[in-house]
C-alpha positions in Angstrom: -3.8 7.6 -9.2 -0.6 8.6 -8.0 1.9 5.5 -7.8 5.2 5.1 -6.1 8.3 2.9 -7.5 10.2 0.3 -5.2 13.0 2.9 -6.1 11.0 6.3 -4.3 10.0 3.8 -1.4 13.7 3.0 -0.7 14.5 6.6 -1.3 11.7 7.5 1.2 13.0 5.3 3.7 16.4 6.5 3.5 15.7 10.0 3.8 13.3 9.2 6.7 10.3 10.4 5.1 7.1 9.8 7.3 4.4 7.4 5.5 2.3 4.4 6.3 2.1 1.1 4.6 -1.0 -0.6 4.3 -1.2 -4.6 2.7 -4.8 -5.2 1.1 -4.1 -8.8 0.8 -5.6 -11.6 2.3 -4.5 -12.9 6.0 -2.7 -15.9 4.6 -0.5 -13.6 2.1 0.4 -11.3 4.4 1.3 -13.8 7.3 3.5 -15.4 4.6 5.6 -12.3 3.8 5.4 -9.0 3.9 6.9 -5.7 3.9 5.3 -3.9 7.0 2.5 -1.7 7.8 -0.8 -2.4 9.0 -2.8 -5.5 7.3 -6.3 -4.5 6.1 -7.9 -6.6 3.4 -9.2 -5.3 0.4 -12.9 -6.7 1.7 -12.4 -4.6 4.5 -11.0 -1.6 3.3 -14.4 0.6 3.8 -15.4 -0.5 6.7 -11.5 0.0 8.6 -11.1 3.6 6.8 -10.4 5.3 10.5 -7.5 3.4 10.6 -6.1 4.9 7.8 -4.4 7.9 8.0 -5.3 10.9 6.1 -2.3 13.5 7.4 0.6 11.6 5.6 1.3 9.7 2.4 0.2 6.4 2.6 1.3 3.5 0.4 -1.1 0.5 -0.5 0.1 -2.7 -1.3 -0.7 -6.0 -2.5 1.1 -8.6 -5.0 1.0 -7.0 -8.1 -0.4 -3.9 -7.8 -4.3 -4.5 -9.1 -6.1 -5.2 -5.4 -4.4 -1.7 -4.1 -5.3 0.2 -6.8 -8.7 -1.0 -6.5 -8.5 -0.1 -3.0 -7.3 3.1 -3.7 -10.2 3.9 -6.3 -12.9 3.2 -3.6 -11.2 5.6 -0.6 -10.4 8.3 -3.1 -14.0 7.9 -4.4 -16.2 7.6 -1.4 -14.1 9.2 1.5 -12.1 11.7 -0.6 -9.1 10.6 -0.1 -5.7 12.5 -1.6 -3.0 10.9 0.0 -2.8 7.7 -1.0 0.0 6.0 -3.3 0.1 2.7 -4.9 3.1 0.5 -4.9 3.7 0.0 -8.6 4.2 -3.7 -9.6 3.2 -4.5 -5.7 5.4 -6.6 -3.5 6.0 -9.2 -6.7 8.6 -6.7 -7.8 10.6 -7.0 -5.2 11.4 -10.6 -6.2 11.5 -9.6 -9.7 14.2 -6.8 -8.4 16.0 -9.3 -6.2 15.8 -7.6 -3.1 14.3 -11.0 -0.8 
C-alpha cells in the first residue's frame, strides 16, 4: 500500500501537483474538522466507488490512518485501483505536528 506523509502532501500542494483527497471518517468527524476533499464514509466507499477518480493520485485519510487503509484495501482488491495513497498517521498527525 502506498503511503504519503504530511511533508510530501505539503510538497505536492506547493508544486501544484494534481490530486484528490477523500475523507473516510464519519459525518460528525468530517464536520468538526477536515483537510478538504470529498467525504465518503468508510461504510459507503464501495457504493460510491464511481466518485473516486482513477486518473490522478487519490489520498485517502481518516483520523489515524486505519480506516483509510481499510478503504484502500477494499478498493484495490475489488476494483483494482492503483492510484491510492494512505495519509500516514491520519489527520491526528497534523495536531502532533502543530499544523492546526
